[in-house]
LOBA-79547 format. One line per field, with one value per residue: residue number from 1; residue in one letter; x, y, z of N, C-alpha, C in turn. Coordinates in steps of 0.02 Angstrom, whole numbers, plus 50000, padded with zeros to 5 digits. Each point is the difference from the previous one (the first is absolute). Layout:
N
n [NUM:...]
res [A:...]
neast [X:...]
nnorth [Y:...]
nup [Z:...]
caeast [X:...]
canorth [Y:...]
caup [Z:...]
ceast [X:...]
cnorth [Y:...]
cup [Z:...]
***
This chain:
200
n [1:2:3:4:5:6:7:8:9:10:11:12:13:14:15:16:17:18:19:20:21:22:23:24:25:26:27:28:29:30:31:32:33:34:35:36:37:38:39:40:41:42:43:44:45:46:47:48:49:50:51:52:53:54:55:56:57:58:59:60:61:62:63:64:65:66:67:68:69:70:71:72:73:74:75:76:77:78:79:80:81:82:83:84:85:86:87:88:89:90:91:92:93:94:95:96:97:98:99:100:101:102:103:104:105:106:107:108:109:110:111:112:113:114:115:116:117:118:119:120:121:122:123:124:125:126:127:128:129:130:131:132:133:134:135:136:137:138:139:140:141:142:143:144:145:146:147:148:149:150:151:152:153:154:155:156:157:158:159:160:161:162:163:164:165:166:167:168:169:170:171:172:173:174:175:176:177:178:179:180:181:182:183:184:185:186:187:188:189:190:191:192:193:194:195:196:197:198:199:200]
res [M:T:T:A:R:D:L:A:L:V:A:A:D:P:R:D:R:T:V:V:E:Q:G:D:L:S:L:A:L:A:G:A:E:L:I:D:L:L:D:A:E:A:L:T:F:D:G:T:L:L:V:P:A:G:P:A:P:A:G:D:R:L:L:S:E:A:A:Q:W:L:A:D:G:G:P:G:E:T:V:D:D:W:L:W:R:R:G:R:D:L:A:G:R:Y:R:T:V:L:E:E:E:R:L:V:E:P:E:R:R:S:R:N:P:L:R:R:Q:R:T:A:P:A:D:P:S:A:A:R:A:A:E:E:R:R:S:S:G:E:P:V:L:G:A:L:V:A:A:V:G:L:A:E:Q:G:G:E:A:F:D:G:L:D:D:E:R:T:T:V:L:A:A:V:L:Q:A:V:T:E:L:A:G:E:R:Q:R:R:T:I:E:A:A:A:F:D:N:I:W:R:G:D]
neast [50042:49976:50037:49988:50008:50054:50016:49984:50032:50050:49997:49997:50038:49994:50049:50001:49989:50058:49964:50039:50023:49961:49996:49997:49957:49970:50011:49979:49950:49993:50006:49955:49969:50016:49980:49946:49996:50012:49958:49964:50034:49937:50028:50026:50040:49986:50031:49954:50029:49943:50037:49962:50005:49940:49980:49937:50003:50003:49936:50012:49939:49981:50047:49983:49937:50018:50036:49946:49960:50046:50004:49933:50021:50050:50051:50026:49972:49971:50017:49998:50032:50040:50004:49999:50046:50041:49997:49984:49953:50062:49971:49958:50055:50033:49946:49993:50066:50001:49945:50027:50052:49941:50037:49949:49949:49954:50007:49974:49947:49993:49940:50037:49998:49982:49977:50062:50010:50023:50060:49968:50051:50013:50063:49985:50030:49973:49940:50008:50026:49951:49955:50029:50003:49937:49982:50039:49968:49989:50052:50009:49977:50037:50046:49990:49998:50051:50026:49970:50029:50036:50044:50028:50021:50047:50035:50006:49945:50046:50009:50062:49961:50011:50039:50002:50001:50046:50027:49989:50017:50051:50007:49991:50036:50043:49994:50000:50049:50027:49987:50023:50049:50004:49994:50043:50038:49989:50013:50049:50021:49990:50029:50047:50001:49997:50045:50028:49988:50023:50043:50047]
nnorth [49940:50050:50053:50018:49937:49995:50061:49982:49944:50032:50045:49944:49979:50065:49990:50067:49973:50031:50050:49976:50063:49995:50066:49992:49949:50037:50053:49965:49977:50062:50018:49954:50020:50062:49983:49972:50055:50034:49961:50011:50054:50020:50028:50058:50035:50057:50005:50045:49985:49974:49945:49982:49939:49984:49943:50004:49966:49944:49996:50065:49998:50013:49959:49957:50013:49995:49947:49983:50014:49968:49953:50002:50004:49975:50034:49999:49938:50036:49981:50064:50016:49948:50019:50063:49986:49958:50041:50034:49990:50000:50023:50032:50017:50012:50031:50029:50011:50021:50033:50020:50011:50018:50054:50034:50000:49997:50065:49995:50005:50061:49994:50014:50045:50025:49937:50003:49951:49957:49987:49944:49971:49978:50018:49959:49960:50032:50003:49936:49987:50038:49970:49942:50022:50021:49944:49982:50057:49967:50041:49972:49939:50000:50032:49957:49949:50028:50007:49941:50008:49946:50046:50003:50060:49955:50030:49935:50022:50046:49981:50001:50048:49984:50044:49955:49948:50031:50018:49939:49972:50043:49987:49936:50004:50035:49956:49950:50034:50011:49937:49984:50043:49973:49940:50020:50027:49946:49964:50041:49998:49934:49998:50041:49965:49945:50031:50017:49939:49980:50047:49952]
nup [50000:49966:50013:49936:49981:50037:49979:49938:50014:50030:49950:49965:50050:50016:50045:49998:49939:49999:49979:49952:50002:49946:50008:50067:49993:49955:50039:50053:49961:49977:50063:50018:49944:50020:50061:49973:49963:50056:50034:49945:50024:49999:50052:49981:50039:49969:50058:49983:49943:49976:49998:49947:50027:49979:49972:50017:50056:49964:49984:49998:49977:50063:50022:49954:50015:50064:49983:49964:50051:50036:49953:50003:50063:49964:49978:50060:50003:50048:50061:50017:49943:50012:50063:49978:49956:50030:50052:49946:50045:50024:50055:49961:49967:50056:50024:49940:49997:50063:49981:49942:50040:50024:50005:49976:50044:49951:49993:50060:49963:50022:50026:50053:49951:50060:50002:50023:49957:50044:49972:50009:50032:49939:49991:50050:49956:49949:50029:50018:49940:49974:50040:49985:49937:50005:50030:49949:49987:49943:49994:49941:50009:50055:49964:49951:50044:50030:49940:49995:50059:49983:50016:50059:49980:50004:50045:50011:49968:49985:50063:49977:49977:49936:49968:49951:50040:50036:49942:49978:50057:50003:49935:50014:50055:49963:49950:50045:50029:49940:49985:50060:49988:49939:50028:50048:49953:49963:50055:50015:49936:50000:50061:49977:49944:50037:50038:49942:49976:50059:49981:50016]
caeast [49958:50035:49981:49936:49947:49993:49965:49930:49968:49993:49949:49935:49971:50036:49986:49955:49943:50006:49989:50056:49984:50025:50052:50061:50023:50026:50066:50045:50013:50047:50066:50020:50024:50069:50042:50004:50042:50068:50019:50009:50052:49970:49998:50054:49991:50052:49983:49930:49961:49991:50030:49987:50063:49987:49930:49976:49999:49940:49953:49958:49981:49999:50069:50022:49968:50035:50064:49986:49983:50062:50036:49962:50001:50050:50053:49986:49944:50019:49957:49936:49964:49978:49946:49937:49982:49985:49954:49930:49955:50039:49972:49947:50028:50026:49944:49973:50046:49999:49937:50005:50045:49968:50037:49950:49932:49972:49974:49928:49967:49950:49945:50015:50060:50048:50031:50053:50008:50067:50009:50028:50046:49974:50054:50029:50073:50028:49987:50041:50069:50005:49995:50062:50052:49984:50013:50072:50035:50037:49990:49968:49928:49978:49992:49944:49939:49989:49981:49929:49962:49986:50048:50035:50066:50054:50055:50055:49970:50044:50065:50027:49984:50045:49975:49946:49937:49981:49973:49933:49954:49988:49957:49932:49972:49986:49943:49940:49986:49972:49933:49957:49988:49953:49935:49977:49982:49936:49947:49987:49965:49932:49962:49987:49949:49936:49980:49974:49933:49954:49996:50033]
canorth [50060:50064:50046:50031:49951:49991:50058:49996:49947:50024:50052:49970:49970:50026:49965:50038:50017:50069:50010:50038:50046:49972:50044:49986:49934:50005:50030:49952:49946:50025:49999:49930:49977:50023:49956:49935:50009:50004:49933:49961:50033:50028:50072:50032:50072:50048:50053:49992:49980:49929:49978:49929:49963:49933:49979:49973:49927:49972:49967:50047:50046:50069:50024:50008:50062:50055:50008:50033:50069:50034:50012:50050:50064:50045:50022:50055:49990:49992:49955:50035:49997:49931:49982:50030:49976:49928:49985:50014:49941:49938:49953:49963:49953:49943:49961:49962:49945:49952:49963:49955:49945:49968:50014:50032:49992:50061:50046:49998:50064:50018:50040:50069:50018:50034:49951:49964:49931:49973:49942:49946:49957:49936:49951:50013:49994:50063:50050:49983:50018:50073:50020:49980:50049:50061:49989:49989:50063:50019:50073:50029:49989:50034:50071:50009:49987:50060:50056:49997:50005:49936:49991:50061:50008:50005:50045:49962:49964:49992:49976:49944:50003:50040:50066:49997:49978:50054:50054:49980:49997:50069:50032:49973:50032:50070:50002:49983:50059:50051:49979:50010:50072:50018:49976:50043:50065:49992:49991:50066:50041:49974:50019:50072:50007:49978:50051:50057:49983:49997:50066:50001]
caup [50000:50000:50053:49983:50011:50073:50027:49979:50039:50069:50001:49983:50060:50057:50063:50043:49959:49976:49928:49973:49946:49938:49974:50038:49980:49932:50004:50032:49952:49950:50033:50008:49935:49991:50041:49966:49941:50026:50021:49939:49961:49939:50012:50038:50010:49981:50046:50021:49942:49988:49937:49986:49995:49973:50005:50063:49999:49969:50045:50036:49946:50023:50005:49931:49978:50033:49965:49936:50016:50017:49937:49962:50035:49972:50046:50046:50046:50070:50037:50009:49936:49991:50047:49980:49933:50002:50055:49986:50000:50001:50049:49966:49951:50039:50025:49944:49984:50055:49996:49943:50019:50058:50061:50043:49977:49972:50050:50009:49988:50050:49973:50018:49962:50042:50044:49965:50022:49995:49957:50041:49964:49977:50004:50066:50001:49976:50052:50058:49985:50002:50070:50033:49982:50037:50071:50011:50010:49939:50001:49941:50005:50060:49987:49953:50038:50042:49957:49983:50061:50032:50055:50020:49969:50049:49982:49972:49944:49943:50022:49963:49929:49960:49984:49951:50032:50046:49959:49977:50056:50023:49951:50010:50060:49984:49954:50038:50042:49956:49982:50059:50005:49948:50021:50054:49971:49965:50051:50030:49950:49993:50059:49995:49948:50030:50048:49962:49975:50057:50030:50065]
ceast [50044:49977:49932:49942:49990:49963:49926:49962:49989:49944:49930:49966:50037:49978:49949:49939:50000:49986:50054:49975:50033:50055:50066:50031:50030:50070:50051:50017:50049:50071:50025:50026:50071:50048:50010:50045:50074:50026:50015:50055:49974:49997:50062:49982:50060:49986:49930:49956:49999:50028:49984:50066:49990:49929:49983:50001:49934:49954:49957:49980:49998:50071:50030:49971:50036:50067:49991:49981:50063:50039:49965:50003:50050:50051:49975:49941:50026:49954:49931:49958:49970:49940:49933:49978:49977:49944:49926:49960:50037:49972:49944:50026:50030:49944:49971:50043:49999:49934:50002:50043:49976:50042:49957:49932:49977:49970:49924:49971:49947:49944:50010:50064:50053:50037:50051:50009:50073:50001:50035:50048:49967:50052:50036:50076:50033:49991:50044:50073:50011:49999:50063:50056:49989:50020:50074:50038:50042:49987:49963:49925:49972:49988:49940:49933:49984:49977:49926:49956:49984:50049:50028:50068:50052:50055:50058:49980:50049:50069:50022:49984:50049:49966:49941:49934:49975:49968:49929:49951:49984:49954:49928:49968:49981:49939:49935:49980:49968:49928:49951:49984:49949:49929:49970:49977:49931:49943:49981:49962:49928:49956:49983:49946:49931:49974:49971:49928:49950:49992:50033:50053]
cnorth [50063:50042:50030:49952:49987:50058:49998:49948:50021:50052:49972:49971:50024:49967:50037:50026:50073:50002:50047:50047:49975:50043:49988:49934:50002:50029:49952:49942:50022:50002:49929:49972:50023:49958:49933:50004:50008:49930:49956:50027:50024:50076:50021:50073:50037:50062:49988:49974:49924:49981:49926:49964:49930:49981:49976:49924:49975:49972:50046:50055:50072:50028:50009:50064:50060:50014:50035:50073:50040:50017:50054:50069:50049:50022:50055:49990:49989:49949:50031:49997:49931:49983:50027:49975:49927:49985:50010:49935:49933:49950:49958:49949:49940:49956:49956:49939:49947:49960:49950:49939:49963:50006:50038:49986:50065:50043:49996:50070:50012:50038:50073:50020:50035:49952:49960:49931:49979:49944:49947:49957:49933:49945:50011:49996:50065:50055:49988:50019:50076:50024:49981:50048:50065:49992:49991:50064:50022:50074:50029:49991:50035:50075:50013:49988:50060:50059:50000:49996:49935:49984:50068:50002:50009:50046:49965:49965:49986:49973:49940:49999:50044:50066:49997:49981:50052:50057:49983:50002:50070:50037:49975:50035:50073:50006:49985:50058:50055:49983:50008:50073:50024:49976:50044:50068:49996:49991:50067:50044:49977:50020:50074:50014:49982:50053:50060:49987:49996:50068:50005:50055]
cup [50000:50060:49986:50012:50074:50031:49982:50040:50072:50005:49986:50061:50062:50065:50043:49962:49979:49925:49974:49945:49936:49969:50035:49978:49930:49999:50030:49954:49946:50029:50008:49935:49987:50041:49967:49938:50021:50018:49940:49955:49933:50005:50038:50008:49972:50040:50027:49943:49992:49932:49990:49988:49972:50010:50070:49996:49971:50054:50041:49951:50023:50007:49930:49971:50030:49966:49934:50011:50016:49937:49960:50031:49973:50051:50047:50046:50070:50033:50010:49937:49990:50044:49977:49931:50002:50051:49985:49994:50004:50050:49968:49951:50036:50025:49945:49984:50055:50001:49943:50016:50062:50064:50050:49971:49968:50055:50003:49992:50053:49966:50015:49965:50041:50047:49962:50031:49992:49949:50041:49960:49981:50007:50066:50001:49977:50053:50061:49989:50004:50073:50039:49984:50038:50073:50016:50014:49940:49986:49940:50004:50061:49988:49954:50035:50045:49958:49983:50063:50035:50056:50019:49968:50055:49976:49966:49936:49944:50018:49958:49926:49962:49980:49951:50032:50050:49962:49978:50058:50027:49952:50007:50060:49986:49955:50036:50045:49958:49981:50058:50010:49949:50018:50054:49973:49965:50048:50031:49951:49990:50059:49998:49949:50027:50049:49964:49978:50058:50034:50067:50003]
***
């Protein structure tokens, strides 16, 4: 399993039944893909810029797609650029692939469109392996799980990681923070708009 797939599986069935924001998860999955491409030696860094270094390993269509997206990004793409470009709706795409591969059950639909349902794991061995990796304290998955709100972020989160992986994880945390700020701004604006219509 890749880091991105492990993250998607952990987020699909959180231990405390937390509902993960899909935008946060999409950004974290895009970062996880960069980590996986680094691990596969399909990516290097030139300063702060991403440089394709070879094909992704065979057998994972989403990671192969990510490698192609990286090659198509052209020279000069930063980690931040990648997260926002690749991350758009990425959580939904991972869910679809995991459902097709029977690693998670199809998401149950609610009659109430405002009520979000969790996606339960269908393949207990895949979910168990992802949870074991999470529980082991492995820093990359731990940092990504914390970024999407499924764990507390420890101060030593990046200890022992090289500069490239630290750069990716720090960028994910920054992007998720920016997205949370944007959600909060929109909520405040919507509340103010409602107050105007009510005459408050």
